PAKE-561086 format. One line per 5 residues: number of its first residue (from 1); for each residue x negated, z negated, y of C-alpha. Coordinates in pm, 1 decimal, always signed. Each point is the difference from the previous one (the first is absolute). Layout:
NUM> X Z Y | ...
END
This chain:
1> -12742.7 -2626.4 +14191.9 | +258.8 +152.2 +222.0 | +233.5 -184.4 +219.1 | +301.1 +69.5 -221.0 | -160.7 -162.1 -314.3
6> -105.2 -304.9 +196.8 | +353.7 -56.8 +111.1 | +139.3 +32.2 -353.8 | -259.6 -258.6 -141.0 | +86.2 -242.8 +280.6
11> +365.2 +50.3 -80.7 | -49.8 -94.7 -373.2 | -185.6 -325.6 +70.6 | +312.9 -201.8 +74.0 | +163.0 +135.6 -310.1
16> -299.3 -82.3 -214.6 | -9.7 -356.4 +114.6 | +374.4 -31.9 -18.8 | +6.3 +105.0 -365.1 | -262.2 -264.9 -84.2
21> +246.8 -275.0 +104.4 | -83.5 -347.5 +137.5 | -207.4 -223.6 -225.8 | +213.9 -265.6 -187.9 | -108.9 -355.8 +56.6
26> -53.5 -209.1 -312.3 | +71.2 -305.9 +204.6 | +338.6 -166.1 -48.0 | +195.5 -204.9 +235.5 | -90.1 -368.9 -90.8
31> +303.7 -124.3 +165.4 | +235.2 +219.3 -202.9 | -183.1 -68.4 -330.6 | -57.0 -364.8 +33.5 | +244.6 -199.1 -234.9
36> +111.8 -338.3 +138.8 | -15.3 -262.7 -281.1 | +192.8 -327.4 -8.5 | -209.3 -301.0 +18.9 | +169.2 -259.4 -236.4
41> -65.6 -361.1 -85.6 | +140.0 -194.2 -295.1 | +76.8 -364.6 -29.2 | +140.7 -237.3 -253.1 | +370.7 -78.7 +6.0
46> +90.3 -328.0 -164.8 | +377.5 +70.8 +12.0 | -53.4 +303.3 -224.2 | -201.6 -180.1 -268.7 | +153.3 -73.0 -347.6
51> -202.7 -181.1 -258.9 | +127.4 -14.1 -362.9 | -135.9 -119.8 -325.8 | +85.3 +47.0 -370.3 | -84.3 -263.4 -259.8
56> +77.3 +14.7 -378.5 | +158.2 -246.7 -248.4 | +77.4 -1.5 -375.6 | -180.2 +198.0 -266.3 | +212.8 +307.4 +108.4
61> -165.5 -27.0 +329.6 | +323.8 -17.2 +212.7 | -64.3 +53.4 +367.0 | +73.6 -274.4 +256.0 | +2.3 +139.0 +360.6
66> -43.5 -197.0 +316.6 | -136.9 +18.0 +355.5 | -147.6 -216.0 +280.8 | +210.8 +10.9 +307.6 | -302.0 -26.7 +220.8
71> -350.8 +134.7 +9.9 | -235.9 -58.0 +291.6 | -235.7 +294.3 +64.6 | -275.3 +24.7 +242.3 | -86.2 +361.9 +59.0
76> -142.7 +217.7 +276.6 | +124.3 +307.7 +188.3 | -171.7 +318.1 -84.8 | +4.7 +380.0 +56.0 | -16.0 +34.5 -383.4
81> +294.7 -123.5 -206.2 | -226.7 -153.8 -267.6 | -220.7 -147.5 +255.4 | +281.5 -252.7 +75.5 | -49.8 -156.1 -335.8
86> -385.4 +5.7 +13.0 | -89.8 -370.0 -44.5 | +366.5 -113.1 +53.6 | +63.9 -341.4 -121.5 | +319.6 -157.3 -125.7
91> +174.2 -339.2 -72.7 | +287.6 -40.1 -231.4 | +196.7 -338.1 +43.1 | +99.3 -125.8 -344.3 | +315.3 -161.7 +143.7
96> +138.2 +334.1 +82.0 | +8.2 +107.3 -371.6 | +339.5 +144.5 -81.8 | +142.7 +125.6 -339.3 | +363.8 -18.1 +107.8
101> +28.0 -299.7 -236.7 | -56.9 -341.1 +177.7 | -44.1 -183.6 -334.5 | -271.3 +237.5 -106.6 | -150.8 -6.3 +345.3
106> -26.9 -379.4 -1.6 | -180.9 +6.2 -346.0 | -243.1 +275.3 +112.9 | -94.5 -193.1 +317.1 | -29.8 -334.2 -168.0
111> -108.8 +48.2 -362.0 | -200.0 +317.4 +43.7 | -156.1 -3.2 +347.0 | +26.3 -377.5 +14.9 | -267.3 -12.0 -279.1
116> -246.2 +201.6 +201.1 | -273.1 -126.8 +232.2 | +152.9 +158.3 +308.6 | +377.1 +5.8 +10.1 | +78.9 +119.0 +354.8
121> -139.6 +343.9 +13.2 | -130.1 +305.7 -184.9 | -251.1 +167.2 +215.3 | -200.1 +323.2 -18.3 | -177.9 +288.2 +164.5
126> +23.6 +367.8 -32.5 | -360.7 +98.1 -55.1 | +44.3 +382.0 +13.6 | +277.0 +253.4 -12.7 | +13.8 +375.9 -57.8
131> +302.0 +227.4 -24.6 | +19.4 -70.8 -373.7 | -195.8 -324.2 -75.2 | -67.1 -345.1 +134.3 | -211.5 -308.3 -59.4
136> +174.2 -333.2 +55.6 | -153.5 -345.3 -12.8 | +266.1 -274.3 -91.3 | -62.5 -363.3 +35.1 | +207.7 -255.3 -206.1
141> -47.9 -323.2 -176.4 | -335.6 -40.6 +159.6 | -143.3 +334.0 -126.6 | -44.4 +355.9 +144.6 | +38.4 +304.8 -219.7
146> -35.5 +367.8 +98.6 | +241.1 +250.2 -130.0 | +28.9 +388.0 +19.2 | +337.4 +118.9 +111.4 | +187.9 +328.0 +46.3
151> +120.4 +140.0 +337.6 | +276.6 +235.1 +76.2 | +59.8 +134.3 +348.3 | +323.6 +161.9 +132.7 | -5.8 +82.3 +364.3
156> -91.0 -343.1 +166.3 | +117.8 -193.7 -311.7 | -280.5 -150.1 -209.3 | +56.2 -150.9 -345.9 | -264.1 -205.6 -165.0
161> +38.1 -103.9 -371.7 | -231.3 -225.9 -205.3 | +33.7 -193.9 -337.2 | -160.9 -340.5 +13.7 | -67.2 -234.5 -292.9
166> +89.4 -377.2 +49.5 | -279.8 -95.0 -250.8 | -252.1 +151.2 +244.9 | +89.7 -289.4 +222.7 | -33.9 -271.2 -272.3
171> +390.3 -3.8 -17.7 | +62.8 -114.6 -351.5 | +110.8 -347.0 +99.7 | +243.4 +150.2 +245.7 | +138.7 +242.5 -254.2
176> +34.2 -271.9 -269.6 | +180.3 -234.2 +237.1 | +246.4 +279.9 +93.3 | +49.4 +87.0 -364.6 | +106.3 -359.1 -60.7
181> +272.9 -19.3 +256.3 | +117.4 +371.0 -54.8 | -24.2 -30.8 -383.5 | +356.1 +120.9 -49.1 | -38.7 +289.6 +228.9
186> -351.1 +95.2 -138.6 | +96.9 +0.0 -361.4 | +92.7 +337.5 -153.0 | +183.1 +102.3 -311.3 | -314.2 -75.4 -198.6
191> +17.9 -364.0 +87.4 | -332.5 +22.5 +185.3 | -28.9 -156.8 +351.0 | -228.2 +241.0 +198.9 | -102.3 +68.9 +351.7
196> -220.0 +292.9 +62.2 | -300.4 -37.3 +233.5 | +11.0 +340.5 +162.7 | +203.8 +30.5 +321.9 | +63.0 +326.9 +189.5
201> -0.8 -25.2 +377.9 | +112.1 +263.3 +248.3 | -22.6 -7.3 +373.9 | +182.1 +266.0 +204.1 | -23.4 +37.0 +378.5
206> +66.8 +258.2 +268.6 | -247.1 +23.1 +276.2 | +89.0 +37.6 +353.8 | -126.0 +325.5 +156.1 | -34.5 +50.2 +371.8
211> -113.4 +333.8 +133.8 | -91.8 +124.6 +345.2 | -90.8 +352.1 +110.0
END
């Protein structure tokens, strides 16, 4: 090979390597791709809780609504919303019953709950809760009954609803006693004095949410 051809070959080498380009790295910058997530904890907020109940009277099943002005809940903090309610316990003082009618409140406290074994508190435990369902144990009149409930979640607001039956708690005496003192109010157009045993209960609460980066 003559000197001229050698020089031409040497001159092409940089061009060949330049056309090949530098190898691209598959590695990404971990610092740029890393997404920082908030670490949040949830806790029960007593001030946001509203407990309502709906009972029924007369053959037409007319609704009677009421609430308890206080519910004492023992729950834990959790990084999972529903974890707050896992094993949570509650106490409902009977003397906080409120139907916006003092005369009816007095009759319910004395003639209904007054004919039960334990008249101070309704107690219970949230056995389990998912985004749609819950299992709740309720203790009243010396007995404990487990009920399936429905759950609705809107942001940090959780609503739990169940339907309980007074007869599950051996509550016939209490119902009969209330029917006597409320005979006029519980008698419908058919002349029948009737108090239904099923009672709807709804508890709604908004959890506190604390987050840190």
